[in-house]
N, C-alpha and C positions, 0 to 999 in steps of 0.2 A: 504494500500500500504506500502511495506517495501523497504527501501533504504539501500544499502550497498556501501558506498563510498570506492574507492580503489586508486584514484590518483588525484592529483591536477595539472592542466596544468598551473603552475605558478612557474617557476624555482627559487630556492632561490638565494639570492644575494651573498652568500658565503657558504662554507661548514657549515652546521648547527651543530656545535660541541656540543652545550648545549642540543639540542633535541636528538642527538645521545646518549649523556651522560645520559639523563633522561631515555631513553628507556633501556639503559644498566643497570642502577641502579635498575629500577623497575623489570627488568627480573632477575637480580642477586638476589634481595631480595626474589622474589617468589621462585626461585630455592632453596634458603636457608631456607625458612619458610614453604614450602609445604611438604606434606606427600607423598613421592614417586611421586612428581610432579602432583598429581591428584587433591588435594585440600589443602587449607591452614590448618595448625595444629591449633587445638582448643586452645592450650595453648598460641600460638602467638597472637590470637585474644584477649584473656583475658588480656594479658600483654601489648599490644601495640595499640589496636583499641580504638577509642573514642566512648563513649556512654553518654547518659544523666546523668548517675550516676558517671561518672569519667571524666567530661569535664575539660580539661586543655590544654594549648597551645602545650605542648610536644606531647600529644596523638593526637591532631589535625594534627600535622606534621607527626608523624610516620604512622598514619592511611592512609595517602596519598600514601604510598609506598607498601601497602598490597593489595593483590588480592585473591579472593576466589578460582578461578580455572583457567585453561589455557585459556578458552574462554573469561573470564572476563579480563585477562591480554592482550590477543591478540586484543580484540576490542578496549581497551583503547590505546594501543600502536599504533595501526593502525591510529586512529583518531589523536593522537599526531604527528605522522609523516606527515600525510596529511596536517594538518593545522599549525603545529608548525615550519616546516623547513623554509618556506618563511617568516613567522612572525618574527622569530628570526633574519633573515637577515635585516629586516626593523627596529626592535627595538634595536638590538644589545644585547649581552648576559646579561649584568646586568639588564636592564629593562625587558627583556624577563623573566628572573628568578623571578624578583619582581612580575610581573604580574601572573606568574604561581603559586607562593606561595600565593599571596593575594587572587586569585580566589579559591584555595584549602581551605584556612581558611574560607573565606566567605561562600562557599558551605557547609562546615562541620558545621558551626555555625547555618546556616538556617535550615539544616536538623535536628540538635539537638533540635532547638527551636520548630519545628513542631512536633517532636516525643514527646517532653515533653507535648505539648498541648493535645495530644491524649493518654498521659500516657503510651507511649511505652519506653522501656529502652534497645532496641537491639543495638548492635554495628554497627558502620559505617566503612567500609573499601573501598579503591579504590581511584584512581587518577582522577575519572571522573569529579569531581567538578573543579579541576584545568584545566583539558583538555577542559571542556566546556567553561571555561574562555578564553583559547587560541583560541577556535573556534569562540567565540563571537568577540574577537579582530581581528581575521582574517577576519571575515565578515565585520567589520567596515573599516579595512585598504584596503582590496581587495574585494569590493562588487561585482565586475564584473568578478572575476577570475572564470575559468571554472573547475568544479569538475566532474570527471568521476565516475560512480557508476553502480552497478547492481541493477535493479529495479524489484520488484515482486509485481504484482497486482492480488488480489484475489477477484473475484466478478462475479455475474451472472452465477454461476456454472462452472466457468473456471478460469485457472491460466494463467496470461500473465507475461512473464519475459523476460529480455534482458537488454543490456547496455543502458545507458542514459547519458546525459551531461546537468547539471544544473549550473546556476550561484551560487556562494557561498552563497549569502544571501538567496536564496531559500532553499538550503540544510540545512544550520544552522537554518534558520527560521523554517523549517519543524520539526527538532528535538526538538527545544525549545518549539514549540507549543504542540508537543506530551507530553513533560514533564509537561507543565503547565496543560494540560487537565487531564492527569493521576494523577498528584500530587494533584490537588484540588478535584478530584473525591475521591481519597483515603482519603484525609483529611476530606471531608464532611461525609464520611461513617465510619470514625474512624477506617480505615484499614491501615495496614502497608504493603506497596509493597516491593517486593524483590529488587527493584531498588530505589536508592536514588534520586528521582525526584527533591526534593527541594535542594539537594546538586548541581544538575545540574543548577537549576534556580539561586541559589545564586552565583555559579561560573560564570554563563553567565553574570549577571549584574555587578559583580565585574570586570571581564575581559573587558567588554565594557567600564566601568567607567575609568579604568586605561588607556586604549588606548586613550580615549577622553581627559583625564587629561594631558597626555603626548603630546597631539596635534601631533600625528603621521601623517606623510604625507600619503595621500590616493591616490590610483591609479585610473586613469580615465578609462572609458570604452575602449577608443582607445588603451591605454597602455596595458590593460588586453588582448585585442584581439591580439596585437603583441606578448605578452608573450605566449599566447596559441599557436600561430603559431610556435614560437620558440620551445616550448615543443613538438609539433607535429613533428618537424624536428629533434628531439632528440638532441636539443641544438647545431646543426651544423650551426654556424653563417654564413658560406659561402652560405647557401641556402636561407638566408633571403635577402630581397631587401634593398637598401639604405634607403628607406622611413620607412620600418619596424624597421631597426636598429636605425634610427633617433628618431622614436617614443619611443623606449625603452630607449634611452639615454636622453630623457627629464627628467628622474629621475637620480639622482647621482649614479655612479657605481664605483666599485673597479676593474672591469674587463677591463684591458688595452688591452687585445686581441680584445674585442668587439669594443673598441674605434678605434683601428688601422684598423680592418676589415671595419668598417664604413667609415673611412677616405679614404681608397683605393677604395671603391665602389663609394663614392661621387666624387673622382677625376676622375674616369672612365666615369662619365656622361658627355655628350657633353657640351661645354661652360665653362665659368669660375665660374658659380654659385656654382657648386659642390666643386671646388677647394677652394673657399672662405669659404664654410661651413666646409670643412676639416680643414682649418687653424684655424677657430673659435673653433672647437672641440679640436684641439691640444692645443691651448692656454688655454682652460678651464682646461685641465688635464696635464699641463706642469710638475708639481712636481711629481705626481704619474707615469707619463711616464718615467721620469728620474730615478725613484727609482725602478720600477717594470717591465718595458717593455724592450724588446730587443733593445738596442741602434741602431743596424744596421737596423732593421726594421723601427724604427722611422725615422732615417736619410734618408733611401731610400724613405719613404713616402713623406718627406719634399722636397726631390730633384725632385720628380715628378711634383711639383708645380713651374712654372716659377717665377722668382723673380719679374717680372712685375705684377703678379697677386696680390701679397701681401706677408706678412711674419708674423711670430711670433716674439717676442722680440729677439734681437740679442744675448742676454746672453744665451738663450736656445740653439742656434746653437753652441755657444762656449763651453758650458758644455757638450753637446752631442758629439762634436768633441773630447773633452778630454777623454770621456769614450771610444770612438772608438779607440783612440790611445792606451788605456790600453788593448784593445782587439786585437791590432795589425792590425786593419783595417785602415791602413794609407792612402790608396787611397781615401776612403770615407771621412775620417777625413779632408784630404786636400780640398775636395770639400766643406765641411761644413765651413772651415775657409775662403775659397774664397767667399762663400755666404755672410758671415758677411761683408767682404770688399765691395762686390757689393751693399749691402743694405745700409751701412752707413760708408763710408771710414774714416770719421772724428770722429766717435763715440768712446766712451771709450772701447767698446768691440773689435773694429778693431785693436787696438794696440797689444794685445796679439795674436789675430788671424793672423795678418801678420807675426809676429815673429815666431809663431809655424809653419806657412806655410813654411817659409824659412828653418826652422830646419828640417822639413820633407824632403824637396828637398835636403838639404845638407847631412844629416846623413843617411837617408833611401835609397834615390835613387841616391845619389852622382851626382846630376845635379848642377854643380857649377854655371852655367849661371842663372838658375832659382832662386837659392838661393841668388845670388848676387843681382838680380833685386828686390827680396822681401826685403832684408835688406836695399837697397837703398830707396825703396818706404817707408819703415818704417821711416827712418831718415829724409826724406823730409816731410812726413806728421806729424811726432811727434819728431821734433829735440830735444825737452826737455822732451820727454815722459819718463815714469817710466822704460821702457825697452830699452831706447836709448843706454845705455852702452852695453847691450847684443847685440844689433844690430850692434854696431861699432865693437865689438869683432868678430861677425860673418862675417862682411864685411872684416875684416883684414884676417880672416882665408881663405876666398875664393879669396882674392887678388883683391878686388874692391877698387876704388878710394874713398877718403874721400868726404863725401857729405857736401856741404856748404849751398846751397840755398834751403829753403823750397818751396814746391809747393802747389797749391790749386786746389780744384775741380772746373771744369767748369760746367756751367749750362746745363746739359743734363739730360734726363729722362730715356732712355732705358738702358744705360750702363755708367759706370764710366770711364772718361778719365782724365788724369793728365797733367796739363800745367804748365810750369815754368814761373813765373811772370817776371823774369829778362831777359828772352830771347824771341825773336819773335816766335810765334807759328809755329811749323814745319808743313809741309804739311800733314803728317800722323804720329802722335805719335805711336810708336810701341816698345814693349819690350817683353821679354819672359814672363813677368807677364801678358801681354795682350794676349799672345799666349794661355794661359790656358783658358781665357774667350772665345777666338775664337774657341777653341777645344771643350769646355764642353757645352757651351750654346746651339748650334744646337743639340747636342746629347740629352740634357735634354728636349728640345722641341720635338724632335722625340719620346722620351719615353712618354711624355705627350700625343702626338697625338695617339700613339699606345694604350695607356691606354683608350683613348676615343672611341676606335673602338666598334661599336655596335654589332659586331659579337662575342665579348668575352662572354664566358659562366660564370655562377655564380661561379662555382668551380674554373675556371681559375682566376677570379677576386680576389678570396680569397687567392690563393696561389701565384699568380704572384708577384714577387718582382723586383724592379729595379736593374738591374745589372749595377752598375756604371762603365762606360768605364774606363779602366786603361790606361792612356796615358804614362805610364812609361816603361822604357826599361826592368826592372827586377821586378819580384814579390818578395816583401820583406818577404813574408811568405814561 
């Protein structure tokens, strides 16, 4: 039976620059060292290939980039792409190149030792030892990854061929078993095969050893199944379920799009369990979300979750709102500042949040009443705060009275109210600052309910974004 792998259903964790670079270098070297692209020049083999008579580290290295003919090159580069792309993402480039080189050296040394044992002195060329090491490490790290291949079976007077799908440990195990069988048969018969079987064997064990020594995280069968589904969907994350995305995200990722798609799908599930899972996922990736994700998408995702359900740390909302202001998304930034106030009015992050909230109302929307209320709230909550002077200046600009008595939070759960200790509690405290809460909270809850609709399709769940209601008279943009 012959197997011809052509695809791995295991998307890489990032663009495999090193694998692409190795393929490019090997191809370029062949184009420069071949005779009319048909076969390698004899002089190149004599000068750069390794053999038992000229065994040295430099030739071991240069021989790894030489190939005899186009089919030799194509086969090696195909295997390198199938097994190298995902492995590079898991190891990262430095360790990946270390493994590749170590496997190439180990394969070359074992091949030379076996050839000296049977007194052969022929040259060794090709990257197959290094690539077999990459394949072995792939088998160790992704044992349940699915490999698609074309299978040819010859027997009983007929030929059976067609596509097949095997687990990676079956595919790599099949090839190393063939190498061991053919290699030891050739060794016992003192024959030299045209294939460097012992270079493959040496590369295999070196690659496996390096992967085990590095203690590389290995994928479970469940994770590999989810990755195979992702590959079958052409990496369209919107077609994956929340459970499949959650399984993939059990492993660390740099893909913030995947994180946000998962969060929105989790929020869309009925009940608060999905919302809490989304919050937990956002908290896990707070720093990369701030650095790499679209701030508006992140903010809209957070605003779909009612404050009563839970929250991420307030500093995250604050930094996100600052980024939104830089993008001139002032309405969403105002909602983020308000969320900080709702979550922890006396916390350290509430101080700049309230002041920035007032500045948006004053300078962007020219709403003097709302700005005045924000500055007054700041001075009552933080009379000696670091931004108290700025709040006093703002209050003077909008013509508000000087604030004297601080106020304290009353013991409520669902929403924040402010009571003055020095005055009897009014029947119903009310201010423009409270108006925003009255206006935004029902709308946020409505958005959450709409997101929970069971009639939403997978594609709609992926692309649907919260349109934050704009309560302002004018659009600043």
